[in-house]
CHARMM internal coordinates of N, CA and C (Angstrom, degrees):
IC EDIT
DIST 1 N 1 CA 1.4638
DIST 1 CA 1 C 1.5086
ANGL 1 N 1 CA 1 C 110.52
DIST 1 C 2 N 1.3152
ANGL 1 CA 1 C 2 N 118.27
DIHE 1 N 1 CA 1 C 2 N 134.84
DIST 2 N 2 CA 1.4142
ANGL 1 C 2 N 2 CA 125.28
DIHE 1 CA 1 C 2 N 2 CA 176.78
DIST 2 CA 2 C 1.5430
ANGL 2 N 2 CA 2 C 110.17
DIHE 1 C 2 N 2 CA 2 C -92.04
DIST 2 C 3 N 1.3161
ANGL 2 CA 2 C 3 N 111.85
DIHE 2 N 2 CA 2 C 3 N 134.88
DIST 3 N 3 CA 1.5279
ANGL 2 C 3 N 3 CA 115.51
DIHE 2 CA 2 C 3 N 3 CA 174.74
DIST 3 CA 3 C 1.4820
ANGL 3 N 3 CA 3 C 111.78
DIHE 2 C 3 N 3 CA 3 C -113.02
DIST 3 C 4 N 1.2433
ANGL 3 CA 3 C 4 N 122.01
DIHE 3 N 3 CA 3 C 4 N 129.71
DIST 4 N 4 CA 1.4678
ANGL 3 C 4 N 4 CA 125.09
DIHE 3 CA 3 C 4 N 4 CA -179.42
DIST 4 CA 4 C 1.5416
ANGL 4 N 4 CA 4 C 105.42
DIHE 3 C 4 N 4 CA 4 C -115.54
DIST 4 C 5 N 1.3430
ANGL 4 CA 4 C 5 N 115.26
DIHE 4 N 4 CA 4 C 5 N 130.37
DIST 5 N 5 CA 1.5216
ANGL 4 C 5 N 5 CA 123.10
DIHE 4 CA 4 C 5 N 5 CA 172.85
DIST 5 CA 5 C 1.4881
ANGL 5 N 5 CA 5 C 110.69
DIHE 4 C 5 N 5 CA 5 C -121.89
DIST 5 C 6 N 1.3140
ANGL 5 CA 5 C 6 N 116.97
DIHE 5 N 5 CA 5 C 6 N 106.25
DIST 6 N 6 CA 1.4508
ANGL 5 C 6 N 6 CA 122.83
DIHE 5 CA 5 C 6 N 6 CA -176.92
DIST 6 CA 6 C 1.4924
ANGL 6 N 6 CA 6 C 112.54
DIHE 5 C 6 N 6 CA 6 C -86.69
DIST 6 C 7 N 1.3651
ANGL 6 CA 6 C 7 N 115.11
DIHE 6 N 6 CA 6 C 7 N 143.47
DIST 7 N 7 CA 1.4447
ANGL 6 C 7 N 7 CA 122.36
DIHE 6 CA 6 C 7 N 7 CA 168.19
DIST 7 CA 7 C 1.5574
ANGL 7 N 7 CA 7 C 107.51
DIHE 6 C 7 N 7 CA 7 C -143.03
DIST 7 C 8 N 1.3077
ANGL 7 CA 7 C 8 N 114.73
DIHE 7 N 7 CA 7 C 8 N -176.71
DIST 8 N 8 CA 1.4677
ANGL 7 C 8 N 8 CA 119.21
DIHE 7 CA 7 C 8 N 8 CA -176.18
DIST 8 CA 8 C 1.5355
ANGL 8 N 8 CA 8 C 114.87
DIHE 7 C 8 N 8 CA 8 C -60.63
DIST 8 C 9 N 1.3244
ANGL 8 CA 8 C 9 N 115.02
DIHE 8 N 8 CA 8 C 9 N -28.80
DIST 9 N 9 CA 1.5003
ANGL 8 C 9 N 9 CA 117.73
DIHE 8 CA 8 C 9 N 9 CA -173.93
DIST 9 CA 9 C 1.5235
ANGL 9 N 9 CA 9 C 114.17
DIHE 8 C 9 N 9 CA 9 C -104.54
DIST 9 C 10 N 1.3041
ANGL 9 CA 9 C 10 N 118.96
DIHE 9 N 9 CA 9 C 10 N 0.23
DIST 10 N 10 CA 1.4808
ANGL 9 C 10 N 10 CA 120.17
DIHE 9 CA 9 C 10 N 10 CA 178.95
DIST 10 CA 10 C 1.5406
ANGL 10 N 10 CA 10 C 111.59
DIHE 9 C 10 N 10 CA 10 C 155.37
DIST 10 C 11 N 1.3487
ANGL 10 CA 10 C 11 N 113.82
DIHE 10 N 10 CA 10 C 11 N -156.71
DIST 11 N 11 CA 1.4599
ANGL 10 C 11 N 11 CA 120.21
DIHE 10 CA 10 C 11 N 11 CA -175.27
DIST 11 CA 11 C 1.5099
ANGL 11 N 11 CA 11 C 109.28
DIHE 10 C 11 N 11 CA 11 C -131.82
DIST 11 C 12 N 1.3535
ANGL 11 CA 11 C 12 N 116.63
DIHE 11 N 11 CA 11 C 12 N 132.03
DIST 12 N 12 CA 1.4402
ANGL 11 C 12 N 12 CA 121.04
DIHE 11 CA 11 C 12 N 12 CA 167.96
DIST 12 CA 12 C 1.5179
ANGL 12 N 12 CA 12 C 105.34
DIHE 11 C 12 N 12 CA 12 C -90.12
DIST 12 C 13 N 1.3433
ANGL 12 CA 12 C 13 N 116.76
DIHE 12 N 12 CA 12 C 13 N 132.90
DIST 13 N 13 CA 1.4613
ANGL 12 C 13 N 13 CA 124.03
DIHE 12 CA 12 C 13 N 13 CA -174.36
DIST 13 CA 13 C 1.5425
ANGL 13 N 13 CA 13 C 107.52
DIHE 12 C 13 N 13 CA 13 C -121.72
DIST 13 C 14 N 1.2753
ANGL 13 CA 13 C 14 N 114.91
DIHE 13 N 13 CA 13 C 14 N 139.12
DIST 14 N 14 CA 1.4989
ANGL 13 C 14 N 14 CA 121.80
DIHE 13 CA 13 C 14 N 14 CA 165.82
DIST 14 CA 14 C 1.5199
ANGL 14 N 14 CA 14 C 105.60
DIHE 13 C 14 N 14 CA 14 C -122.17
DIST 14 C 15 N 1.3496
ANGL 14 CA 14 C 15 N 113.99
DIHE 14 N 14 CA 14 C 15 N 113.42
DIST 15 N 15 CA 1.4741
ANGL 14 C 15 N 15 CA 122.66
DIHE 14 CA 14 C 15 N 15 CA -176.72
DIST 15 CA 15 C 1.5146
ANGL 15 N 15 CA 15 C 109.92
DIHE 14 C 15 N 15 CA 15 C -127.59
DIST 15 C 16 N 1.3192
ANGL 15 CA 15 C 16 N 116.09
DIHE 15 N 15 CA 15 C 16 N 115.59
DIST 16 N 16 CA 1.5105
ANGL 15 C 16 N 16 CA 122.09
DIHE 15 CA 15 C 16 N 16 CA 179.82
DIST 16 CA 16 C 1.5573
ANGL 16 N 16 CA 16 C 109.27
DIHE 15 C 16 N 16 CA 16 C 50.22
DIST 16 C 17 N 1.3358
ANGL 16 CA 16 C 17 N 116.98
DIHE 16 N 16 CA 16 C 17 N 45.92
DIST 17 N 17 CA 1.4451
ANGL 16 C 17 N 17 CA 123.34
DIHE 16 CA 16 C 17 N 17 CA 174.77
DIST 17 CA 17 C 1.5065
ANGL 17 N 17 CA 17 C 113.56
DIHE 16 C 17 N 17 CA 17 C 80.18
DIST 17 C 18 N 1.3207
ANGL 17 CA 17 C 18 N 118.38
DIHE 17 N 17 CA 17 C 18 N 0.69
DIST 18 N 18 CA 1.4922
ANGL 17 C 18 N 18 CA 119.39
DIHE 17 CA 17 C 18 N 18 CA -178.88
DIST 18 CA 18 C 1.5646
ANGL 18 N 18 CA 18 C 107.40
DIHE 17 C 18 N 18 CA 18 C -108.55
DIST 18 C 19 N 1.3605
ANGL 18 CA 18 C 19 N 114.48
DIHE 18 N 18 CA 18 C 19 N 128.47
DIST 19 N 19 CA 1.4229
ANGL 18 C 19 N 19 CA 120.42
DIHE 18 CA 18 C 19 N 19 CA 178.80
DIST 19 CA 19 C 1.4667
ANGL 19 N 19 CA 19 C 112.07
DIHE 18 C 19 N 19 CA 19 C -98.25
DIST 19 C 20 N 1.3047
ANGL 19 CA 19 C 20 N 120.28
DIHE 19 N 19 CA 19 C 20 N 137.17
DIST 20 N 20 CA 1.4546
ANGL 19 C 20 N 20 CA 124.43
DIHE 19 CA 19 C 20 N 20 CA 177.15
DIST 20 CA 20 C 1.5237
ANGL 20 N 20 CA 20 C 111.43
DIHE 19 C 20 N 20 CA 20 C -158.22
DIST 20 C 21 N 1.3082
ANGL 20 CA 20 C 21 N 114.55
DIHE 20 N 20 CA 20 C 21 N 166.56
DIST 21 N 21 CA 1.4443
ANGL 20 C 21 N 21 CA 119.24
DIHE 20 CA 20 C 21 N 21 CA -173.00
DIST 21 CA 21 C 1.5266
ANGL 21 N 21 CA 21 C 106.76
DIHE 20 C 21 N 21 CA 21 C -117.25
DIST 21 C 22 N 1.3631
ANGL 21 CA 21 C 22 N 117.86
DIHE 21 N 21 CA 21 C 22 N 137.15
DIST 22 N 22 CA 1.4439
ANGL 21 C 22 N 22 CA 126.02
DIHE 21 CA 21 C 22 N 22 CA 169.00
DIST 22 CA 22 C 1.4908
ANGL 22 N 22 CA 22 C 110.42
DIHE 21 C 22 N 22 CA 22 C -110.57
DIST 22 C 23 N 1.3052
ANGL 22 CA 22 C 23 N 116.35
DIHE 22 N 22 CA 22 C 23 N 111.57
DIST 23 N 23 CA 1.4574
ANGL 22 C 23 N 23 CA 120.80
DIHE 22 CA 22 C 23 N 23 CA -179.91
DIST 23 CA 23 C 1.5520
ANGL 23 N 23 CA 23 C 111.75
DIHE 22 C 23 N 23 CA 23 C -73.10
DIST 23 C 24 N 1.3211
ANGL 23 CA 23 C 24 N 116.43
DIHE 23 N 23 CA 23 C 24 N 149.07
DIST 24 N 24 CA 1.4727
ANGL 23 C 24 N 24 CA 120.78
DIHE 23 CA 23 C 24 N 24 CA -174.88
DIST 24 CA 24 C 1.5176
ANGL 24 N 24 CA 24 C 111.25
DIHE 23 C 24 N 24 CA 24 C -56.42
DIST 24 C 25 N 1.3187
ANGL 24 CA 24 C 25 N 118.97
DIHE 24 N 24 CA 24 C 25 N -36.22
DIST 25 N 25 CA 1.4396
ANGL 24 C 25 N 25 CA 122.38
DIHE 24 CA 24 C 25 N 25 CA -179.48
DIST 25 CA 25 C 1.5101
ANGL 25 N 25 CA 25 C 111.48
DIHE 24 C 25 N 25 CA 25 C -60.12
DIST 25 C 26 N 1.3288
ANGL 25 CA 25 C 26 N 116.67
DIHE 25 N 25 CA 25 C 26 N -39.36
DIST 26 N 26 CA 1.4761
ANGL 25 C 26 N 26 CA 122.38
DIHE 25 CA 25 C 26 N 26 CA -179.25
DIST 26 CA 26 C 1.5309
ANGL 26 N 26 CA 26 C 107.34
DIHE 25 C 26 N 26 CA 26 C -66.69
DIST 26 C 27 N 1.3166
ANGL 26 CA 26 C 27 N 117.01
DIHE 26 N 26 CA 26 C 27 N -46.17
DIST 27 N 27 CA 1.4573
ANGL 26 C 27 N 27 CA 122.92
DIHE 26 CA 26 C 27 N 27 CA -179.74
DIST 27 CA 27 C 1.5362
ANGL 27 N 27 CA 27 C 112.54
DIHE 26 C 27 N 27 CA 27 C -62.56
DIST 27 C 28 N 1.3203
ANGL 27 CA 27 C 28 N 116.04
DIHE 27 N 27 CA 27 C 28 N -40.45
DIST 28 N 28 CA 1.4926
ANGL 27 C 28 N 28 CA 119.22
DIHE 27 CA 27 C 28 N 28 CA 179.09
DIST 28 CA 28 C 1.5226
ANGL 28 N 28 CA 28 C 109.51
DIHE 27 C 28 N 28 CA 28 C -69.62
DIST 28 C 29 N 1.3141
ANGL 28 CA 28 C 29 N 118.20
DIHE 28 N 28 CA 28 C 29 N -36.23
DIST 29 N 29 CA 1.4639
ANGL 28 C 29 N 29 CA 117.91
DIHE 28 CA 28 C 29 N 29 CA 178.07
DIST 29 CA 29 C 1.5376
ANGL 29 N 29 CA 29 C 110.63
DIHE 28 C 29 N 29 CA 29 C -69.67
DIST 29 C 30 N 1.2742
ANGL 29 CA 29 C 30 N 117.43
DIHE 29 N 29 CA 29 C 30 N -41.42
DIST 30 N 30 CA 1.4644
ANGL 29 C 30 N 30 CA 121.10
DIHE 29 CA 29 C 30 N 30 CA -177.77
DIST 30 CA 30 C 1.5835
ANGL 30 N 30 CA 30 C 111.13
DIHE 29 C 30 N 30 CA 30 C -66.73
DIST 30 C 31 N 1.3367
ANGL 30 CA 30 C 31 N 116.68
DIHE 30 N 30 CA 30 C 31 N -39.46
DIST 31 N 31 CA 1.4342
ANGL 30 C 31 N 31 CA 120.45
DIHE 30 CA 30 C 31 N 31 CA -174.81
DIST 31 CA 31 C 1.5592
ANGL 31 N 31 CA 31 C 114.33
DIHE 30 C 31 N 31 CA 31 C -93.65
DIST 31 C 32 N 1.3685
ANGL 31 CA 31 C 32 N 113.21
DIHE 31 N 31 CA 31 C 32 N -15.69
DIST 32 N 32 CA 1.4669
ANGL 31 C 32 N 32 CA 122.05
DIHE 31 CA 31 C 32 N 32 CA -173.92
DIST 32 CA 32 C 1.4933
ANGL 32 N 32 CA 32 C 111.69
DIHE 31 C 32 N 32 CA 32 C 56.77
DIST 32 C 33 N 1.3661
ANGL 32 CA 32 C 33 N 114.72
DIHE 32 N 32 CA 32 C 33 N 39.50
DIST 33 N 33 CA 1.4581
ANGL 32 C 33 N 33 CA 122.75
DIHE 32 CA 32 C 33 N 33 CA 179.57
DIST 33 CA 33 C 1.5810
ANGL 33 N 33 CA 33 C 104.93
DIHE 32 C 33 N 33 CA 33 C -135.17
DIST 33 C 34 N 1.3656
ANGL 33 CA 33 C 34 N 112.66
DIHE 33 N 33 CA 33 C 34 N 156.75
DIST 34 N 34 CA 1.4831
ANGL 33 C 34 N 34 CA 118.73
DIHE 33 CA 33 C 34 N 34 CA 168.59
DIST 34 CA 34 C 1.5280
ANGL 34 N 34 CA 34 C 107.82
DIHE 33 C 34 N 34 CA 34 C -69.27
DIST 34 C 35 N 1.3491
ANGL 34 CA 34 C 35 N 116.07
DIHE 34 N 34 CA 34 C 35 N 139.94
DIST 35 N 35 CA 1.4065
ANGL 34 C 35 N 35 CA 123.21
DIHE 34 CA 34 C 35 N 35 CA -176.03
DIST 35 CA 35 C 1.5361
ANGL 35 N 35 CA 35 C 115.25
DIHE 34 C 35 N 35 CA 35 C -48.57
DIST 35 C 36 N 1.2881
ANGL 35 CA 35 C 36 N 121.81
DIHE 35 N 35 CA 35 C 36 N -43.63
DIST 36 N 36 CA 1.4876
ANGL 35 C 36 N 36 CA 122.83
DIHE 35 CA 35 C 36 N 36 CA -179.54
DIST 36 CA 36 C 1.5539
ANGL 36 N 36 CA 36 C 109.90
DIHE 35 C 36 N 36 CA 36 C -63.27
DIST 36 C 37 N 1.3350
ANGL 36 CA 36 C 37 N 117.75
DIHE 36 N 36 CA 36 C 37 N -23.51
DIST 37 N 37 CA 1.4946
ANGL 36 C 37 N 37 CA 119.35
DIHE 36 CA 36 C 37 N 37 CA -179.30
DIST 37 CA 37 C 1.4754
ANGL 37 N 37 CA 37 C 114.94
DIHE 36 C 37 N 37 CA 37 C -92.71
DIST 37 C 38 N 1.3517
ANGL 37 CA 37 C 38 N 119.60
DIHE 37 N 37 CA 37 C 38 N -4.84
DIST 38 N 38 CA 1.4235
ANGL 37 C 38 N 38 CA 121.91
DIHE 37 CA 37 C 38 N 38 CA 176.82
DIST 38 CA 38 C 1.4914
ANGL 38 N 38 CA 38 C 109.85
DIHE 37 C 38 N 38 CA 38 C -75.42
DIST 38 C 39 N 1.3467
ANGL 38 CA 38 C 39 N 120.11
DIHE 38 N 38 CA 38 C 39 N 148.32
DIST 39 N 39 CA 1.4902
ANGL 38 C 39 N 39 CA 124.13
DIHE 38 CA 38 C 39 N 39 CA -179.68
DIST 39 CA 39 C 1.5090
ANGL 39 N 39 CA 39 C 109.09
DIHE 38 C 39 N 39 CA 39 C -98.02
DIST 39 C 40 N 1.3224
ANGL 39 CA 39 C 40 N 114.03
DIHE 39 N 39 CA 39 C 40 N 160.21
DIST 40 N 40 CA 1.4413
ANGL 39 C 40 N 40 CA 119.22
DIHE 39 CA 39 C 40 N 40 CA 171.41
DIST 40 CA 40 C 1.4712
ANGL 40 N 40 CA 40 C 111.57
DIHE 39 C 40 N 40 CA 40 C -61.68
DIST 40 C 41 N 1.3417
ANGL 40 CA 40 C 41 N 119.90
DIHE 40 N 40 CA 40 C 41 N -35.85
DIST 41 N 41 CA 1.4232
ANGL 40 C 41 N 41 CA 121.54
DIHE 40 CA 40 C 41 N 41 CA 178.35
DIST 41 CA 41 C 1.5273
ANGL 41 N 41 CA 41 C 112.07
DIHE 40 C 41 N 41 CA 41 C -61.96
DIST 41 C 42 N 1.2882
ANGL 41 CA 41 C 42 N 116.06
DIHE 41 N 41 CA 41 C 42 N -41.86
DIST 42 N 42 CA 1.5083
ANGL 41 C 42 N 42 CA 120.76
DIHE 41 CA 41 C 42 N 42 CA 179.78
DIST 42 CA 42 C 1.5334
ANGL 42 N 42 CA 42 C 109.70
DIHE 41 C 42 N 42 CA 42 C -62.10
DIST 42 C 43 N 1.3085
ANGL 42 CA 42 C 43 N 116.43
DIHE 42 N 42 CA 42 C 43 N -43.69
DIST 43 N 43 CA 1.5143
ANGL 42 C 43 N 43 CA 120.29
DIHE 42 CA 42 C 43 N 43 CA 178.03
DIST 43 CA 43 C 1.5659
ANGL 43 N 43 CA 43 C 108.47
DIHE 42 C 43 N 43 CA 43 C -60.96
DIST 43 C 44 N 1.3352
ANGL 43 CA 43 C 44 N 116.45
DIHE 43 N 43 CA 43 C 44 N -47.37
DIST 44 N 44 CA 1.4647
ANGL 43 C 44 N 44 CA 119.99
DIHE 43 CA 43 C 44 N 44 CA -177.50
DIST 44 CA 44 C 1.5322
ANGL 44 N 44 CA 44 C 110.43
DIHE 43 C 44 N 44 CA 44 C -61.21
DIST 44 C 45 N 1.3369
ANGL 44 CA 44 C 45 N 115.20
DIHE 44 N 44 CA 44 C 45 N -37.46
DIST 45 N 45 CA 1.4873
ANGL 44 C 45 N 45 CA 117.31
DIHE 44 CA 44 C 45 N 45 CA 179.70
DIST 45 CA 45 C 1.6157
ANGL 45 N 45 CA 45 C 110.57
DIHE 44 C 45 N 45 CA 45 C -70.01
DIST 45 C 46 N 1.2769
ANGL 45 CA 45 C 46 N 116.66
DIHE 45 N 45 CA 45 C 46 N -23.15
DIST 46 N 46 CA 1.4697
ANGL 45 C 46 N 46 CA 118.77
DIHE 45 CA 45 C 46 N 46 CA 175.97
DIST 46 CA 46 C 1.5531
ANGL 46 N 46 CA 46 C 108.62
DIHE 45 C 46 N 46 CA 46 C -72.48
DIST 46 C 47 N 1.3036
ANGL 46 CA 46 C 47 N 116.04
DIHE 46 N 46 CA 46 C 47 N -29.05
DIST 47 N 47 CA 1.4578
ANGL 46 C 47 N 47 CA 120.42
DIHE 46 CA 46 C 47 N 47 CA -175.36
DIST 47 CA 47 C 1.5590
ANGL 47 N 47 CA 47 C 112.05
DIHE 46 C 47 N 47 CA 47 C -85.53
DIST 47 C 48 N 1.3332
ANGL 47 CA 47 C 48 N 112.96
DIHE 47 N 47 CA 47 C 48 N -49.68
DIST 48 N 48 CA 1.4267
ANGL 47 C 48 N 48 CA 120.65
DIHE 47 CA 47 C 48 N 48 CA -177.06
DIST 48 CA 48 C 1.5497
ANGL 48 N 48 CA 48 C 111.74
DIHE 47 C 48 N 48 CA 48 C -108.98
DIST 48 C 49 N 1.3469
ANGL 48 CA 48 C 49 N 116.23
DIHE 48 N 48 CA 48 C 49 N 147.31
DIST 49 N 49 CA 1.4648
ANGL 48 C 49 N 49 CA 118.84
DIHE 48 CA 48 C 49 N 49 CA -178.46
DIST 49 CA 49 C 1.4641
ANGL 49 N 49 CA 49 C 113.47
DIHE 48 C 49 N 49 CA 49 C -69.30
DIST 49 C 50 N 1.3499
ANGL 49 CA 49 C 50 N 118.50
DIHE 49 N 49 CA 49 C 50 N -45.98
DIST 50 N 50 CA 1.5242
ANGL 49 C 50 N 50 CA 123.59
DIHE 49 CA 49 C 50 N 50 CA -179.52
DIST 50 CA 50 C 1.4779
ANGL 50 N 50 CA 50 C 107.13
DIHE 49 C 50 N 50 CA 50 C -135.27
DIST 50 C 51 N 1.3552
ANGL 50 CA 50 C 51 N 119.43
DIHE 50 N 50 CA 50 C 51 N 72.45
DIST 51 N 51 CA 1.4403
ANGL 50 C 51 N 51 CA 121.48
DIHE 50 CA 50 C 51 N 51 CA -177.44
DIST 51 CA 51 C 1.5098
ANGL 51 N 51 CA 51 C 113.88
DIHE 50 C 51 N 51 CA 51 C -70.22
DIST 51 C 52 N 1.2883
ANGL 51 CA 51 C 52 N 120.19
DIHE 51 N 51 CA 51 C 52 N 147.78
DIST 52 N 52 CA 1.4687
ANGL 51 C 52 N 52 CA 124.02
DIHE 51 CA 51 C 52 N 52 CA 173.40
DIST 52 CA 52 C 1.5181
ANGL 52 N 52 CA 52 C 110.10
DIHE 51 C 52 N 52 CA 52 C -75.35
DIST 52 C 53 N 1.3637
ANGL 52 CA 52 C 53 N 118.13
DIHE 52 N 52 CA 52 C 53 N 98.09
DIST 53 N 53 CA 1.4272
ANGL 52 C 53 N 53 CA 122.43
DIHE 52 CA 52 C 53 N 53 CA -175.75
DIST 53 CA 53 C 1.5599
ANGL 53 N 53 CA 53 C 107.44
DIHE 52 C 53 N 53 CA 53 C -89.94
DIST 53 C 54 N 1.3724
ANGL 53 CA 53 C 54 N 113.51
DIHE 53 N 53 CA 53 C 54 N 127.04
DIST 54 N 54 CA 1.4135
ANGL 53 C 54 N 54 CA 117.20
DIHE 53 CA 53 C 54 N 54 CA 175.50
DIST 54 CA 54 C 1.5355
ANGL 54 N 54 CA 54 C 109.31
DIHE 53 C 54 N 54 CA 54 C -135.07
DIST 54 C 55 N 1.3797
ANGL 54 CA 54 C 55 N 113.58
DIHE 54 N 54 CA 54 C 55 N 152.45
DIST 55 N 55 CA 1.3911
ANGL 54 C 55 N 55 CA 117.89
DIHE 54 CA 54 C 55 N 55 CA -178.79
DIST 55 CA 55 C 1.4889
ANGL 55 N 55 CA 55 C 112.83
DIHE 54 C 55 N 55 CA 55 C 78.45
DIST 55 C 56 N 1.3006
ANGL 55 CA 55 C 56 N 115.06
DIHE 55 N 55 CA 55 C 56 N -179.11
DIST 56 N 56 CA 1.4750
ANGL 55 C 56 N 56 CA 121.01
DIHE 55 CA 55 C 56 N 56 CA -179.53
DIST 56 CA 56 C 1.5448
ANGL 56 N 56 CA 56 C 107.62
DIHE 55 C 56 N 56 CA 56 C -82.94
DIST 56 C 57 N 1.3099
ANGL 56 CA 56 C 57 N 119.36
DIHE 56 N 56 CA 56 C 57 N 138.49
DIST 57 N 57 CA 1.4340
ANGL 56 C 57 N 57 CA 120.82
DIHE 56 CA 56 C 57 N 57 CA 169.35
DIST 57 CA 57 C 1.5049
ANGL 57 N 57 CA 57 C 113.74
DIHE 56 C 57 N 57 CA 57 C -57.39
DIST 57 C 58 N 1.3584
ANGL 57 CA 57 C 58 N 117.20
DIHE 57 N 57 CA 57 C 58 N 139.69
DIST 58 N 58 CA 1.4596
ANGL 57 C 58 N 58 CA 119.81
DIHE 57 CA 57 C 58 N 58 CA 179.39
DIST 58 CA 58 C 1.5024
ANGL 58 N 58 CA 58 C 107.97
DIHE 57 C 58 N 58 CA 58 C -116.84
DIST 58 C 59 N 1.3436
ANGL 58 CA 58 C 59 N 116.98
DIHE 58 N 58 CA 58 C 59 N 133.13
DIST 59 N 59 CA 1.5101
ANGL 58 C 59 N 59 CA 119.21
DIHE 58 CA 58 C 59 N 59 CA 173.64
DIST 59 CA 59 C 1.4624
ANGL 59 N 59 CA 59 C 111.31
DIHE 58 C 59 N 59 CA 59 C -69.95
DIST 59 C 60 N 1.3582
ANGL 59 CA 59 C 60 N 116.35
DIHE 59 N 59 CA 59 C 60 N 154.04
DIST 60 N 60 CA 1.5171
ANGL 59 C 60 N 60 CA 121.03
DIHE 59 CA 59 C 60 N 60 CA -177.62
DIST 60 CA 60 C 1.5184
ANGL 60 N 60 CA 60 C 105.28
DIHE 59 C 60 N 60 CA 60 C -60.75
DIST 60 C 61 N 1.3622
ANGL 60 CA 60 C 61 N 120.86
DIHE 60 N 60 CA 60 C 61 N -41.82
DIST 61 N 61 CA 1.4808
ANGL 60 C 61 N 61 CA 124.42
DIHE 60 CA 60 C 61 N 61 CA -178.10
DIST 61 CA 61 C 1.5527
ANGL 61 N 61 CA 61 C 109.02
DIHE 60 C 61 N 61 CA 61 C -54.79
DIST 61 C 62 N 1.3507
ANGL 61 CA 61 C 62 N 116.37
DIHE 61 N 61 CA 61 C 62 N -39.91
DIST 62 N 62 CA 1.4977
ANGL 61 C 62 N 62 CA 118.79
DIHE 61 CA 61 C 62 N 62 CA -178.68
DIST 62 CA 62 C 1.5807
ANGL 62 N 62 CA 62 C 108.38
DIHE 61 C 62 N 62 CA 62 C -71.45
DIST 62 C 63 N 1.3597
ANGL 62 CA 62 C 63 N 116.77
DIHE 62 N 62 CA 62 C 63 N -39.22
DIST 63 N 63 CA 1.4525
ANGL 62 C 63 N 63 CA 120.27
DIHE 62 CA 62 C 63 N 63 CA -178.04
DIST 63 CA 63 C 1.5228
ANGL 63 N 63 CA 63 C 110.58
DIHE 62 C 63 N 63 CA 63 C -64.33
DIST 63 C 64 N 1.2922
ANGL 63 CA 63 C 64 N 117.78
DIHE 63 N 63 CA 63 C 64 N -39.62
DIST 64 N 64 CA 1.4421
ANGL 63 C 64 N 64 CA 123.39
DIHE 63 CA 63 C 64 N 64 CA -174.52
DIST 64 CA 64 C 1.5444
ANGL 64 N 64 CA 64 C 114.73
DIHE 63 C 64 N 64 CA 64 C -83.13
DIST 64 C 65 N 1.3643
ANGL 64 CA 64 C 65 N 116.37
DIHE 64 N 64 CA 64 C 65 N -9.12
DIST 65 N 65 CA 1.4707
ANGL 64 C 65 N 65 CA 121.21
DIHE 64 CA 64 C 65 N 65 CA 178.50
DIST 65 CA 65 C 1.5279
ANGL 65 N 65 CA 65 C 110.49
DIHE 64 C 65 N 65 CA 65 C -65.18
END
COOR INIT
IC SEED 1 N 1 CA 1 C
IC BUILD
């Protein structure tokens, strides 16, 4: 299971027991969107090849509210 923890500057990720940080600039470059408009599903797809997506995607702006 992948765990994503969002904050104003990026995302802390735990993937298969490995912890790492994805800075918002990297996420913006990869998605070609402003960080607040990126969804949790998009970030998860950057981490995992075929993630099990469930529920509605949530924008970072909604998550940080």
